N, CA, C and O atoms as a GROMACS GRO file, in nm:
protein
  308
    1UNK      N    1   5.868   9.026  17.044
    1UNK     CA    2   5.897   8.888  17.083
    1UNK      C    3   5.974   8.811  16.963
    1UNK      O    4   5.936   8.818  16.846
    2UNK      N    5   6.069   8.746  17.000
    2UNK     CA    6   6.147   8.690  16.905
    2UNK      C    7   6.156   8.521  16.923
    2UNK      O    8   6.161   8.470  17.035
    3UNK      N    9   6.157   8.452  16.815
    3UNK     CA   10   6.170   8.311  16.818
    3UNK      C   11   6.187   8.263  16.679
    3UNK      O   12   6.157   8.337  16.586
    4UNK      N   13   6.234   8.147  16.662
    4UNK     CA   14   6.248   8.096  16.518
    4UNK      C   15   6.233   7.933  16.521
    4UNK      O   16   6.238   7.877  16.630
    5UNK      N   17   6.219   7.872  16.423
    5UNK     CA   18   6.190   7.710  16.404
    5UNK      C   19   6.078   7.674  16.468
    5UNK      O   20   5.968   7.724  16.446
    6UNK      N   21   6.103   7.579  16.556
    6UNK     CA   22   5.977   7.512  16.644
    6UNK      C   23   5.926   7.609  16.750
    6UNK      O   24   5.822   7.584  16.809
    7UNK      N   25   5.990   7.711  16.774
    7UNK     CA   26   5.955   7.808  16.873
    7UNK      C   27   5.874   7.928  16.840
    7UNK      O   28   5.824   8.005  16.921
    8UNK      N   29   5.868   7.934  16.693
    8UNK     CA   30   5.796   8.056  16.642
    8UNK      C   31   5.640   8.043  16.662
    8UNK      O   32   5.579   8.143  16.700
    9UNK      N   33   5.574   7.930  16.639
    9UNK     CA   34   5.436   7.906  16.663
    9UNK      C   35   5.397   7.948  16.833
    9UNK      O   36   5.316   8.036  16.862
   10UNK      N   37   5.456   7.884  16.911
   10UNK     CA   38   5.427   7.943  17.056
   10UNK      C   39   5.454   8.075  17.086
   10UNK      O   40   5.386   8.128  17.174
   11UNK      N   41   5.544   8.140  17.028
   11UNK     CA   42   5.591   8.283  17.043
   11UNK      C   43   5.472   8.360  16.980
   11UNK      O   44   5.429   8.450  17.051
   12UNK      N   45   5.419   8.345  16.878
   12UNK     CA   46   5.309   8.384  16.802
   12UNK      C   47   5.175   8.397  16.890
   12UNK      O   48   5.114   8.501  16.915
   13UNK      N   49   5.145   8.270  16.928
   13UNK     CA   50   5.034   8.250  17.008
   13UNK      C   51   5.046   8.319  17.145
   13UNK      O   52   4.944   8.353  17.206
   14UNK      N   53   5.170   8.339  17.194
   14UNK     CA   54   5.188   8.411  17.313
   14UNK      C   55   5.148   8.573  17.268
   14UNK      O   56   5.066   8.639  17.332
   15UNK      N   57   5.211   8.618  17.165
   15UNK     CA   58   5.180   8.743  17.132
   15UNK      C   59   5.024   8.784  17.110
   15UNK      O   60   4.972   8.888  17.149
   16UNK      N   61   4.965   8.691  17.045
   16UNK     CA   62   4.832   8.707  17.035
   16UNK      C   63   4.745   8.721  17.175
   16UNK      O   64   4.656   8.805  17.187
   17UNK      N   65   4.778   8.638  17.268
   17UNK     CA   66   4.729   8.634  17.403
   17UNK      C   67   4.748   8.774  17.454
   17UNK      O   68   4.652   8.833  17.506
   18UNK      N   69   4.881   8.839  17.442
   18UNK     CA   70   4.904   8.954  17.502
   18UNK      C   71   4.802   9.064  17.438
   18UNK      O   72   4.740   9.147  17.505
   19UNK      N   73   4.796   9.050  17.290
   19UNK     CA   74   4.702   9.136  17.218
   19UNK      C   75   4.566   9.126  17.269
   19UNK      O   76   4.508   9.232  17.295
   20UNK      N   77   4.504   9.010  17.288
   20UNK     CA   78   4.372   8.993  17.336
   20UNK      C   79   4.353   9.054  17.472
   20UNK      O   80   4.239   9.085  17.508
   21UNK      N   81   4.466   9.074  17.555
   21UNK     CA   82   4.456   9.136  17.686
   21UNK      C   83   4.482   9.266  17.673
   21UNK      O   84   4.488   9.331  17.777
   22UNK      N   85   4.502   9.336  17.542
   22UNK     CA   86   4.498   9.467  17.542
   22UNK      C   87   4.658   9.528  17.544
   22UNK      O   88   4.681   9.649  17.538
   23UNK      N   89   4.757   9.429  17.552
   23UNK     CA   90   4.885   9.463  17.531
   23UNK      C   91   4.947   9.466  17.406
   23UNK      O   92   4.949   9.359  17.347
   24UNK      N   93   4.993   9.551  17.358
   24UNK     CA   94   5.065   9.562  17.227
   24UNK      C   95   5.194   9.501  17.219
   24UNK      O   96   5.294   9.541  17.279
   25UNK      N   97   5.187   9.382  17.127
   25UNK     CA   98   5.298   9.293  17.110
   25UNK      C   99   5.308   9.264  16.948
   25UNK      O  100   5.212   9.270  16.871
   26UNK      N  101   5.446   9.232  16.912
   26UNK     CA  102   5.476   9.195  16.777
   26UNK      C  103   5.564   9.070  16.792
   26UNK      O  104   5.648   9.059  16.882
   27UNK      N  105   5.542   8.978  16.703
   27UNK     CA  106   5.606   8.843  16.685
   27UNK      C  107   5.671   8.837  16.545
   27UNK      O  108   5.628   8.747  16.473
   28UNK      N  109   5.767   8.917  16.494
   28UNK     CA  110   5.788   8.888  16.357
   28UNK      C  111   5.837   8.762  16.316
   28UNK      O  112   5.921   8.716  16.393
   29UNK      N  113   5.810   8.690  16.216
   29UNK     CA  114   5.836   8.568  16.185
   29UNK      C  115   5.956   8.543  16.107
   29UNK      O  116   5.994   8.427  16.090
   30UNK      N  117   6.019   8.642  16.058
   30UNK     CA  118   6.147   8.624  15.981
   30UNK      C  119   6.262   8.714  16.049
   30UNK      O  120   6.247   8.821  16.108
   31UNK      N  121   6.373   8.649  16.025
   31UNK     CA  122   6.495   8.700  16.095
   31UNK      C  123   6.518   8.852  16.066
   31UNK      O  124   6.553   8.923  16.161
   32UNK      N  125   6.503   8.900  15.956
   32UNK     CA  126   6.533   9.018  15.896
   32UNK      C  127   6.421   9.127  15.980
   32UNK      O  128   6.463   9.225  16.041
   33UNK      N  129   6.292   9.097  15.972
   33UNK     CA  130   6.189   9.169  16.059
   33UNK      C  131   6.222   9.183  16.208
   33UNK      O  132   6.200   9.282  16.277
   34UNK      N  133   6.282   9.057  16.249
   34UNK     CA  134   6.312   9.049  16.394
   34UNK      C  135   6.444   9.138  16.421
   34UNK      O  136   6.464   9.191  16.530
   35UNK      N  137   6.524   9.147  16.321
   35UNK     CA  138   6.644   9.248  16.344
   35UNK      C  139   6.605   9.393  16.337
   35UNK      O  140   6.657   9.478  16.410
   36UNK      N  141   6.515   9.418  16.251
   36UNK     CA  142   6.472   9.566  16.239
   36UNK      C  143   6.381   9.607  16.361
   36UNK      O  144   6.390   9.717  16.414
   37UNK      N  145   6.300   9.517  16.396
   37UNK     CA  146   6.224   9.540  16.515
   37UNK      C  147   6.305   9.562  16.638
   37UNK      O  148   6.277   9.655  16.714
   38UNK      N  149   6.411   9.476  16.664
   38UNK     CA  150   6.502   9.497  16.772
   38UNK      C  151   6.574   9.652  16.771
   38UNK      O  152   6.584   9.723  16.871
   39UNK      N  153   6.617   9.685  16.643
   39UNK     CA  154   6.694   9.800  16.620
   39UNK      C  155   6.585   9.928  16.662
   39UNK      O  156   6.626  10.040  16.696
   40UNK      N  157   6.475   9.900  16.654
   40UNK     CA  158   6.353  10.007  16.686
   40UNK      C  159   6.315  10.014  16.832
   40UNK      O  160   6.233  10.098  16.870
   41UNK      N  161   6.375   9.921  16.924
   41UNK     CA  162   6.327   9.919  17.062
   41UNK      C  163   6.374  10.047  17.127
   41UNK      O  164   6.480  10.100  17.092
   42UNK      N  165   6.296  10.098  17.221
   42UNK     CA  166   6.333  10.210  17.298
   42UNK      C  167   6.341  10.158  17.442
   42UNK      O  168   6.314  10.041  17.470
   43UNK      N  169   6.381  10.257  17.537
   43UNK     CA  170   6.400  10.250  17.676
   43UNK      C  171   6.292  10.173  17.760
   43UNK      O  172   6.324  10.100  17.853
   44UNK      N  173   6.153  10.195  17.717
   44UNK     CA  174   6.056  10.149  17.769
   44UNK      C  175   5.996  10.028  17.691
   44UNK      O  176   5.881   9.995  17.720
   45UNK      N  177   6.058   9.963  17.602
   45UNK     CA  178   6.015   9.836  17.528
   45UNK      C  179   6.072   9.713  17.618
   45UNK      O  180   6.158   9.733  17.704
   46UNK      N  181   6.026   9.604  17.595
   46UNK     CA  182   6.062   9.473  17.634
   46UNK      C  183   6.072   9.373  17.514
   46UNK      O  184   5.984   9.364  17.428
   47UNK      N  185   6.187   9.298  17.513
   47UNK     CA  186   6.192   9.194  17.409
   47UNK      C  187   6.200   9.057  17.482
   47UNK      O  188   6.279   9.037  17.574
   48UNK      N  189   6.125   8.976  17.440
   48UNK     CA  190   6.111   8.823  17.486
   48UNK      C  191   6.164   8.729  17.393
   48UNK      O  192   6.107   8.717  17.284
   49UNK      N  193   6.255   8.669  17.418
   49UNK     CA  194   6.308   8.549  17.322
   49UNK      C  195   6.242   8.432  17.373
   49UNK      O  196   6.246   8.404  17.493
   50UNK      N  197   6.179   8.358  17.285
   50UNK     CA  198   6.120   8.231  17.315
   50UNK      C  199   6.182   8.115  17.254
   50UNK      O  200   6.212   8.099  17.136
   51UNK      N  201   6.196   8.035  17.354
   51UNK     CA  202   6.275   7.894  17.294
   51UNK      C  203   6.199   7.772  17.350
   51UNK      O  204   6.161   7.775  17.467
   52UNK      N  205   6.178   7.672  17.278
   52UNK     CA  206   6.119   7.542  17.320
   52UNK      C  207   6.233   7.448  17.339
   52UNK      O  208   6.210   7.337  17.388
   53UNK      N  209   6.356   7.483  17.304
   53UNK     CA  210   6.473   7.387  17.335
   53UNK      C  211   6.483   7.339  17.465
   53UNK      O  212   6.467   7.422  17.555
   54UNK      N  213   6.508   7.209  17.499
   54UNK     CA  214   6.512   7.144  17.621
   54UNK      C  215   6.681   7.152  17.660
   54UNK      O  216   6.758   7.059  17.636
   55UNK      N  217   6.718   7.273  17.719
   55UNK     CA  218   6.861   7.294  17.759
   55UNK      C  219   6.865   7.360  17.881
   55UNK      O  220   6.797   7.461  17.900
   56UNK      N  221   6.951   7.304  17.981
   56UNK     CA  222   6.948   7.366  18.119
   56UNK      C  223   7.001   7.515  18.106
   56UNK      O  224   6.966   7.597  18.191
   57UNK      N  225   7.092   7.554  17.995
   57UNK     CA  226   7.139   7.691  17.988
   57UNK      C  227   7.035   7.779  17.945
   57UNK      O  228   7.025   7.894  17.989
   58UNK      N  229   6.949   7.724  17.852
   58UNK     CA  230   6.848   7.817  17.803
   58UNK      C  231   6.739   7.845  17.919
   58UNK      O  232   6.687   7.954  17.944
   59UNK      N  233   6.718   7.716  17.987
   59UNK     CA  234   6.618   7.738  18.090
   59UNK      C  235   6.660   7.848  18.195
   59UNK      O  236   6.577   7.930  18.234
   60UNK      N  237   6.791   7.849  18.238
   60UNK     CA  238   6.841   7.953  18.312
   60UNK      C  239   6.821   8.076  18.266
   60UNK      O  240   6.779   8.167  18.338
   61UNK      N  241   6.850   8.091  18.135
   61UNK     CA  242   6.842   8.241  18.076
   61UNK      C  243   6.698   8.274  18.078
   61UNK      O  244   6.663   8.383  18.122
   62UNK      N  245   6.615   8.192  18.036
   62UNK     CA  246   6.480   8.214  18.034
   62UNK      C  247   6.419   8.253  18.177
   62UNK      O  248   6.336   8.342  18.194
   63UNK      N  249   6.468   8.181  18.268
   63UNK     CA  250   6.402   8.226  18.426
   63UNK      C  251   6.464   8.358  18.457
   63UNK      O  252   6.403   8.443  18.522
   64UNK      N  253   6.589   8.376  18.410
   64UNK     CA  254   6.662   8.529  18.438
   64UNK      C  255   6.568   8.623  18.386
   64UNK      O  256   6.521   8.714  18.455
   65UNK      N  257   6.539   8.603  18.264
   65UNK     CA  258   6.470   8.722  18.197
   65UNK      C  259   6.326   8.719  18.250
   65UNK      O  260   6.266   8.826  18.261
   66UNK      N  261   6.267   8.606  18.282
   66UNK     CA  262   6.129   8.621  18.344
   66UNK      C  263   6.146   8.701  18.464
   66UNK      O  264   6.066   8.792  18.486
   67UNK      N  265   6.235   8.680  18.537
   67UNK     CA  266   6.235   8.742  18.676
   67UNK      C  267   6.268   8.906  18.661
   67UNK      O  268   6.217   8.987  18.738
   68UNK      N  269   6.353   8.943  18.560
   68UNK     CA  270   6.369   9.074  18.530
   68UNK      C  271   6.266   9.156  18.465
   68UNK      O  272   6.253   9.276  18.488
   69UNK      N  273   6.187   9.081  18.375
   69UNK     CA  274   6.048   9.139  18.341
   69UNK      C  275   5.952   9.146  18.440
   69UNK      O  276   5.887   9.251  18.447
   70UNK      N  277   5.926   9.042  18.533
   70UNK     CA  278   5.838   9.051  18.645
   70UNK      C  279   5.887   9.185  18.735
   70UNK      O  280   5.803   9.263  18.778
   71UNK      N  281   6.014   9.202  18.758
   71UNK     CA  282   6.061   9.312  18.851
   71UNK      C  283   6.018   9.450  18.759
   71UNK      O  284   5.980   9.549  18.822
   72UNK      N  285   6.022   9.454  18.646
   72UNK     CA  286   5.999   9.580  18.574
   72UNK      C  287   5.835   9.609  18.584
   72UNK      O  288   5.782   9.718  18.607
   73UNK      N  289   5.774   9.488  18.563
   73UNK     CA  290   5.618   9.511  18.570
   73UNK      C  291   5.566   9.553  18.710
   73UNK      O  292   5.479   9.636  18.735
   74UNK      N  293   5.642   9.470  18.803
   74UNK     CA  294   5.597   9.527  18.947
   74UNK      C  295   5.645   9.652  18.997
   74UNK      O  296   5.584   9.706  19.089
   75UNK      N  297   5.760   9.711  18.942
   75UNK     CA  298   5.835   9.834  18.986
   75UNK      C  299   5.850   9.922  18.858
   75UNK      O  300   5.964   9.949  18.819
   76UNK      N  301   5.736   9.969  18.789
   76UNK     CA  302   5.766  10.056  18.685
   76UNK      C  303   5.814  10.191  18.740
   76UNK      O  304   5.777  10.242  18.846
   77UNK      N  305   5.909  10.245  18.646
   77UNK     CA  306   5.964  10.377  18.688
   77UNK      C  307   5.880  10.487  18.640
   77UNK      O  308   5.911  10.603  18.665
   0.00000   0.00000   0.00000
């Protein structure tokens, strides 16, 4: 899970909720760790970008990502 600025705390909170539910997640807090983690993603991994910005473009992108992740969860290969 990646986020920065004001979005970092909500992203880390969500990552902790996933961990509490038994789902392994990471939410690196600095950009270097985020880049390294992203580089290590494999075909079965998911990256969620969290933004608390109020922008129609960001909201559309977040909705698209949500739909894609939901599809992957409901239709595992």
